[in-house]
A tleap script that builds the chain and sets N, CA, C and O, in Angstrom:
source leaprc.protein.ff14SB
mol = sequence {
  NMET HIE THR LEU GLU SER SER ALA PRO ASN
  PRO TRP SER GLN ARG LEU ASP LEU ALA LEU
  TRP ALA TYR ARG ILE THR PHE LYS THR PRO
  LEU ARG MET SER PRO TYR LYS LEU VAL TYR
  GLY LYS THR CYS HIE PHE PRO LEU GLU LEU
  GLU HIE LYS SER TYR TRP ALA LEU ASN GLU
  LEU ASN LEU ASP LEU LYS PHE VAL ARG ASP
  LYS ARG MET LEU GLN HIE ASN ASN CYS CLYS
}
set mol.1.N position { 68.724 -2.772 44.623 }
set mol.1.CA position { 68.084 -1.852 43.087 }
set mol.1.C position { 65.802 -3.077 42.810 }
set mol.1.O position { 64.893 -3.391 42.042 }
set mol.2.N position { 66.206 -3.117 43.831 }
set mol.2.CA position { 64.300 -3.213 44.100 }
set mol.2.C position { 64.314 -2.285 45.220 }
set mol.2.O position { 63.234 -1.727 45.026 }
set mol.3.N position { 64.850 -1.688 46.362 }
set mol.3.CA position { 64.529 -1.292 47.038 }
set mol.3.C position { 64.202 -0.065 45.614 }
set mol.3.O position { 63.114 0.448 45.354 }
set mol.4.N position { 65.306 0.113 45.001 }
set mol.4.CA position { 65.511 1.507 44.279 }
set mol.4.C position { 64.227 1.709 43.401 }
set mol.4.O position { 63.408 2.627 43.459 }
set mol.5.N position { 64.266 0.389 42.396 }
set mol.5.CA position { 62.656 0.099 41.692 }
set mol.5.C position { 61.095 0.081 42.100 }
set mol.5.O position { 60.267 0.326 41.222 }
set mol.6.N position { 60.603 -0.258 43.663 }
set mol.6.CA position { 59.694 0.290 44.068 }
set mol.6.C position { 59.719 1.868 44.864 }
set mol.6.O position { 58.790 2.454 45.419 }
set mol.7.N position { 60.800 2.183 44.725 }
set mol.7.CA position { 60.568 4.103 46.059 }
set mol.7.C position { 60.777 4.993 44.059 }
set mol.7.O position { 60.587 6.209 44.086 }
set mol.8.N position { 61.037 4.536 42.947 }
set mol.8.CA position { 61.013 5.433 41.786 }
set mol.8.C position { 60.077 5.021 41.433 }
set mol.8.O position { 59.665 3.919 41.795 }
set mol.9.N position { 59.309 5.986 40.410 }
set mol.9.CA position { 58.819 5.509 39.493 }
set mol.9.C position { 59.823 5.098 37.943 }
set mol.9.O position { 59.242 4.561 37.000 }
set mol.10.N position { 60.698 5.288 37.895 }
set mol.10.CA position { 62.041 5.433 37.221 }
set mol.10.C position { 62.521 3.799 36.848 }
set mol.10.O position { 63.085 3.045 37.641 }
set mol.11.N position { 62.257 3.574 35.864 }
set mol.11.CA position { 63.366 2.098 34.985 }
set mol.11.C position { 64.258 1.807 35.980 }
set mol.11.O position { 64.804 2.776 36.509 }
set mol.12.N position { 64.510 0.831 36.323 }
set mol.12.CA position { 65.696 -0.156 37.020 }
set mol.12.C position { 66.504 0.364 36.177 }
set mol.12.O position { 67.399 0.937 36.798 }
set mol.13.N position { 66.663 0.469 34.817 }
set mol.13.CA position { 68.130 0.267 33.869 }
set mol.13.C position { 67.971 1.730 33.875 }
set mol.13.O position { 66.951 1.650 33.191 }
set mol.14.N position { 68.104 3.061 34.066 }
set mol.14.CA position { 68.766 4.060 34.396 }
set mol.14.C position { 69.331 4.268 35.662 }
set mol.14.O position { 70.028 5.254 35.904 }
set mol.15.N position { 69.017 3.215 36.656 }
set mol.15.CA position { 69.817 3.827 37.377 }
set mol.15.C position { 71.504 2.593 37.910 }
set mol.15.O position { 72.374 2.485 38.775 }
set mol.16.N position { 70.902 1.820 36.359 }
set mol.16.CA position { 71.905 0.818 36.657 }
set mol.16.C position { 73.337 1.169 36.678 }
set mol.16.O position { 74.144 0.360 37.136 }
set mol.17.N position { 73.770 2.478 36.151 }
set mol.17.CA position { 75.048 2.401 36.539 }
set mol.17.C position { 75.734 2.709 38.170 }
set mol.17.O position { 76.730 2.437 38.841 }
set mol.18.N position { 74.255 3.578 38.262 }
set mol.18.CA position { 74.595 3.773 39.858 }
set mol.18.C position { 74.633 1.473 41.018 }
set mol.18.O position { 75.370 1.072 41.918 }
set mol.19.N position { 74.034 1.104 40.625 }
set mol.19.CA position { 74.421 -0.125 41.130 }
set mol.19.C position { 75.762 -1.150 40.626 }
set mol.19.O position { 76.138 -2.225 41.094 }
set mol.20.N position { 76.301 -0.326 39.467 }
set mol.20.CA position { 77.686 -0.895 38.845 }
set mol.20.C position { 78.495 -0.398 39.826 }
set mol.20.O position { 79.163 -1.212 40.463 }
set mol.21.N position { 78.629 1.469 40.243 }
set mol.21.CA position { 79.382 1.811 40.633 }
set mol.21.C position { 79.311 1.486 42.365 }
set mol.21.O position { 80.180 2.076 43.007 }
set mol.22.N position { 78.670 0.895 42.902 }
set mol.22.CA position { 78.179 0.368 43.901 }
set mol.22.C position { 78.560 -1.037 43.972 }
set mol.22.O position { 77.913 -1.549 44.885 }
set mol.23.N position { 79.221 -1.770 43.484 }
set mol.23.CA position { 79.488 -3.187 43.329 }
set mol.23.C position { 80.942 -2.528 43.083 }
set mol.23.O position { 81.827 -2.979 43.810 }
set mol.24.N position { 81.366 -1.387 42.035 }
set mol.24.CA position { 82.550 -1.212 41.851 }
set mol.24.C position { 83.348 -0.819 43.376 }
set mol.24.O position { 84.490 -1.277 43.418 }
set mol.25.N position { 83.104 -0.377 44.087 }
set mol.25.CA position { 84.218 0.397 45.219 }
set mol.25.C position { 83.302 -0.741 46.878 }
set mol.25.O position { 83.441 -0.408 48.055 }
set mol.26.N position { 82.607 -1.789 46.480 }
set mol.26.CA position { 82.298 -2.633 47.313 }
set mol.26.C position { 83.673 -3.078 47.968 }
set mol.26.O position { 84.543 -2.575 47.257 }
set mol.27.N position { 84.049 -3.528 48.620 }
set mol.27.CA position { 85.124 -4.687 49.636 }
set mol.27.C position { 84.353 -6.223 49.075 }
set mol.27.O position { 83.152 -6.488 49.031 }
set mol.28.N position { 85.429 -6.998 48.719 }
set mol.28.CA position { 85.351 -8.020 48.113 }
set mol.28.C position { 86.587 -8.640 48.771 }
set mol.28.O position { 87.731 -8.233 48.971 }
set mol.29.N position { 85.857 -9.902 49.062 }
set mol.29.CA position { 86.823 -10.513 50.183 }
set mol.29.C position { 88.373 -11.707 49.225 }
set mol.29.O position { 89.492 -11.910 49.696 }
set mol.30.N position { 87.902 -12.163 48.072 }
set mol.30.CA position { 88.575 -13.020 47.770 }
set mol.30.C position { 89.632 -11.537 46.899 }
set mol.30.O position { 90.157 -12.236 46.032 }
set mol.31.N position { 89.982 -10.645 46.732 }
set mol.31.CA position { 90.930 -9.622 46.158 }
set mol.31.C position { 91.241 -9.173 47.800 }
set mol.31.O position { 92.332 -9.434 48.308 }
set mol.32.N position { 90.150 -8.468 48.562 }
set mol.32.CA position { 90.644 -8.455 49.500 }
set mol.32.C position { 91.034 -7.122 49.166 }
set mol.32.O position { 92.259 -7.006 49.160 }
set mol.33.N position { 90.422 -6.091 48.889 }
set mol.33.CA position { 89.745 -4.755 48.031 }
set mol.33.C position { 88.816 -5.121 47.666 }
set mol.33.O position { 88.204 -6.190 47.668 }
set mol.34.N position { 88.618 -3.661 47.138 }
set mol.34.CA position { 87.196 -3.566 45.848 }
set mol.34.C position { 87.830 -3.797 45.163 }
set mol.34.O position { 89.016 -4.006 45.417 }
set mol.35.N position { 87.248 -3.871 43.812 }
set mol.35.CA position { 87.738 -3.684 42.303 }
set mol.35.C position { 88.428 -2.252 41.955 }
set mol.35.O position { 89.368 -2.034 41.191 }
set mol.36.N position { 87.663 -1.331 42.759 }
set mol.36.CA position { 88.226 0.080 42.161 }
set mol.36.C position { 89.149 0.455 42.871 }
set mol.36.O position { 89.423 1.598 42.503 }
set mol.37.N position { 90.234 -0.055 44.239 }
set mol.37.CA position { 91.258 -0.234 44.655 }
set mol.37.C position { 92.331 -0.590 44.240 }
set mol.37.O position { 93.413 -0.087 44.542 }
set mol.38.N position { 92.047 -1.969 43.122 }
set mol.38.CA position { 92.702 -2.937 42.395 }
set mol.38.C position { 93.420 -1.762 41.444 }
set mol.38.O position { 94.599 -1.685 41.097 }
set mol.39.N position { 92.528 -1.058 41.205 }
set mol.39.CA position { 92.388 -0.708 39.475 }
set mol.39.C position { 92.847 0.877 39.860 }
set mol.39.O position { 93.142 1.297 38.741 }
set mol.40.N position { 92.973 1.488 40.373 }
set mol.40.CA position { 93.383 3.081 40.658 }
set mol.40.C position { 94.268 2.530 42.215 }
set mol.40.O position { 94.430 3.447 43.020 }
set mol.41.N position { 94.496 1.954 42.394 }
set mol.41.CA position { 95.068 2.298 44.124 }
set mol.41.C position { 94.657 2.699 44.900 }
set mol.41.O position { 95.348 2.390 45.870 }
set mol.42.N position { 93.636 3.442 45.263 }
set mol.42.CA position { 93.406 4.458 46.285 }
set mol.42.C position { 91.793 3.620 46.258 }
set mol.42.O position { 91.428 2.715 45.508 }
set mol.43.N position { 91.016 4.333 47.407 }
set mol.43.CA position { 89.743 4.409 47.833 }
set mol.43.C position { 88.898 4.782 47.415 }
set mol.43.O position { 88.955 6.011 47.376 }
set mol.44.N position { 87.807 4.300 46.925 }
set mol.44.CA position { 86.451 5.787 46.850 }
set mol.44.C position { 85.343 4.823 47.681 }
set mol.44.O position { 85.086 3.636 47.882 }
set mol.45.N position { 84.775 6.449 48.088 }
set mol.45.CA position { 83.389 6.733 49.253 }
set mol.45.C position { 82.482 6.540 48.301 }
set mol.45.O position { 82.676 6.503 47.086 }
set mol.46.N position { 81.230 6.389 49.036 }
set mol.46.CA position { 79.842 6.967 48.348 }
set mol.46.C position { 79.762 8.266 48.598 }
set mol.46.O position { 80.067 8.479 49.772 }
set mol.47.N position { 79.466 9.297 47.974 }
set mol.47.CA position { 78.936 10.904 48.359 }
set mol.47.C position { 78.449 10.909 50.336 }
set mol.47.O position { 78.962 11.609 51.209 }
set mol.48.N position { 77.669 10.185 50.444 }
set mol.48.CA position { 77.592 10.203 51.027 }
set mol.48.C position { 78.190 9.837 52.825 }
set mol.48.O position { 77.872 10.362 53.892 }
set mol.49.N position { 79.327 8.523 52.438 }
set mol.49.CA position { 80.105 8.962 52.900 }
set mol.49.C position { 81.227 9.765 53.443 }
set mol.49.O position { 81.717 9.909 54.563 }
set mol.50.N position { 81.538 10.391 51.882 }
set mol.50.CA position { 81.347 12.144 52.326 }
set mol.50.C position { 81.527 13.397 53.367 }
set mol.50.O position { 82.302 13.963 54.138 }
set mol.51.N position { 79.778 13.391 52.606 }
set mol.51.CA position { 78.934 14.439 53.158 }
set mol.51.C position { 79.282 13.948 54.790 }
set mol.51.O position { 79.986 14.717 55.445 }
set mol.52.N position { 78.837 12.793 55.382 }
set mol.52.CA position { 78.455 12.293 56.829 }
set mol.52.C position { 80.187 12.450 57.097 }
set mol.52.O position { 80.463 12.233 58.277 }
set mol.53.N position { 81.609 12.843 56.072 }
set mol.53.CA position { 82.557 12.556 57.329 }
set mol.53.C position { 82.948 14.113 57.676 }
set mol.53.O position { 83.643 14.434 58.641 }
set mol.54.N position { 82.402 14.993 56.756 }
set mol.54.CA position { 82.746 16.559 56.179 }
set mol.54.C position { 81.608 16.977 57.141 }
set mol.54.O position { 81.729 18.192 57.297 }
set mol.55.N position { 80.737 16.594 57.733 }
set mol.55.CA position { 79.199 17.033 59.044 }
set mol.55.C position { 80.549 16.988 60.121 }
set mol.55.O position { 81.083 17.924 60.715 }
set mol.56.N position { 80.755 16.075 60.125 }
set mol.56.CA position { 81.525 15.652 61.434 }
set mol.56.C position { 82.757 16.453 61.266 }
set mol.56.O position { 83.152 16.262 62.416 }
set mol.57.N position { 83.291 16.885 60.966 }
set mol.57.CA position { 84.632 17.851 60.362 }
set mol.57.C position { 84.300 19.275 61.049 }
set mol.57.O position { 84.931 19.681 62.025 }
set mol.58.N position { 83.038 20.135 60.323 }
set mol.58.CA position { 82.119 20.815 60.518 }
set mol.58.C position { 81.570 20.914 61.404 }
set mol.58.O position { 81.002 22.000 61.525 }
set mol.59.N position { 81.342 19.628 62.851 }
set mol.59.CA position { 81.035 20.030 63.724 }
set mol.59.C position { 81.824 19.858 64.662 }
set mol.59.O position { 81.432 20.130 65.797 }
set mol.60.N position { 83.282 19.311 64.434 }
set mol.60.CA position { 83.987 19.219 65.638 }
set mol.60.C position { 85.261 20.390 64.999 }
set mol.60.O position { 86.424 20.514 65.383 }
set mol.61.N position { 84.565 21.103 63.963 }
set mol.61.CA position { 85.355 22.878 63.534 }
set mol.61.C position { 84.253 23.654 64.510 }
set mol.61.O position { 84.874 24.486 65.171 }
set mol.62.N position { 83.681 23.662 64.639 }
set mol.62.CA position { 82.601 24.547 65.243 }
set mol.62.C position { 82.727 24.097 66.756 }
set mol.62.O position { 82.876 25.050 67.521 }
set mol.63.N position { 82.699 22.872 67.337 }
set mol.63.CA position { 83.485 23.391 68.902 }
set mol.63.C position { 84.434 23.713 69.394 }
set mol.63.O position { 84.319 24.095 70.559 }
set mol.64.N position { 85.912 23.723 68.727 }
set mol.64.CA position { 86.884 23.991 68.929 }
set mol.64.C position { 86.142 26.321 68.140 }
set mol.64.O position { 86.355 27.533 68.106 }
set mol.65.N position { 85.858 25.935 68.014 }
set mol.65.CA position { 85.525 27.719 67.910 }
set mol.65.C position { 84.849 28.365 68.775 }
set mol.65.O position { 84.893 29.546 69.116 }
set mol.66.N position { 83.976 27.177 69.232 }
set mol.66.CA position { 83.128 27.803 70.302 }
set mol.66.C position { 84.093 28.180 72.027 }
set mol.66.O position { 84.185 29.162 72.764 }
set mol.67.N position { 84.674 26.689 72.027 }
set mol.67.CA position { 86.363 26.904 72.938 }
set mol.67.C position { 87.036 28.285 73.045 }
set mol.67.O position { 87.283 29.017 74.004 }
set mol.68.N position { 87.248 28.382 71.692 }
set mol.68.CA position { 88.061 29.187 71.648 }
set mol.68.C position { 87.634 30.378 71.429 }
set mol.68.O position { 88.389 31.266 71.033 }
set mol.69.N position { 86.329 30.564 71.665 }
set mol.69.CA position { 85.864 31.787 71.687 }
set mol.69.C position { 85.803 32.849 73.229 }
set mol.69.O position { 86.188 33.953 73.613 }
set mol.70.N position { 84.852 31.341 73.860 }
set mol.70.CA position { 84.760 31.363 75.513 }
set mol.70.C position { 85.823 31.559 76.243 }
set mol.70.O position { 85.662 32.051 77.360 }
set mol.71.N position { 87.145 31.223 75.787 }
set mol.71.CA position { 88.233 31.086 76.417 }
set mol.71.C position { 89.254 32.697 75.905 }
set mol.71.O position { 90.326 32.974 76.443 }
set mol.72.N position { 88.695 33.435 74.954 }
set mol.72.CA position { 89.464 34.933 74.531 }
set mol.72.C position { 88.446 35.760 75.431 }
set mol.72.O position { 88.704 36.785 76.063 }
set mol.73.N position { 87.135 35.034 75.344 }
set mol.73.CA position { 86.103 36.113 77.101 }
set mol.73.C position { 86.573 36.421 77.824 }
set mol.73.O position { 86.956 37.469 78.343 }
set mol.74.N position { 86.617 34.209 78.085 }
set mol.74.CA position { 87.246 34.472 79.603 }
set mol.74.C position { 88.956 35.556 79.935 }
set mol.74.O position { 89.191 36.000 81.059 }
set mol.75.N position { 90.072 35.824 78.542 }
set mol.75.CA position { 90.445 36.011 78.810 }
set mol.75.C position { 90.766 37.745 78.986 }
set mol.75.O position { 91.586 38.373 79.656 }
set mol.76.N position { 89.475 38.221 77.846 }
set mol.76.CA position { 89.506 39.488 78.084 }
set mol.76.C position { 88.480 40.125 79.185 }
set mol.76.O position { 88.179 41.318 79.232 }
set mol.77.N position { 87.857 38.796 80.324 }
set mol.77.CA position { 87.068 39.334 80.863 }
set mol.77.C position { 88.572 39.315 82.254 }
set mol.77.O position { 88.544 40.453 82.722 }
set mol.78.N position { 89.495 38.666 82.830 }
set mol.78.CA position { 90.134 38.848 83.400 }
set mol.78.C position { 91.141 40.388 82.881 }
set mol.78.O position { 91.084 41.388 83.597 }
set mol.79.N position { 91.649 40.387 82.126 }
set mol.79.CA position { 92.220 41.306 81.955 }
set mol.79.C position { 92.021 42.922 82.025 }
set mol.79.O position { 92.924 43.734 81.824 }
set mol.80.N position { 90.317 43.318 82.432 }
set mol.80.CA position { 89.605 44.339 83.397 }
set mol.80.C position { 89.901 44.205 84.660 }
set mol.80.O position { 89.396 44.954 85.495 }
savepdb mol mol.pdb
quit
């Protein structure tokens, strides 16, 4: 909260919902799970985590598409 307060002019009370969300989805050792998972039965991730995974998946897909394109070009050149 201190970092959010010092980096933005908004009062910390406007960011309280983000702090509560972070608390609810963070792993708790006594529970051996997050409070969110305890209530809903599944894990929840920050949007940033999902964005990172989406970027990774997109990157992998692009690499595969490049491989397929190169393979097709090679096959096309061999047919000539």
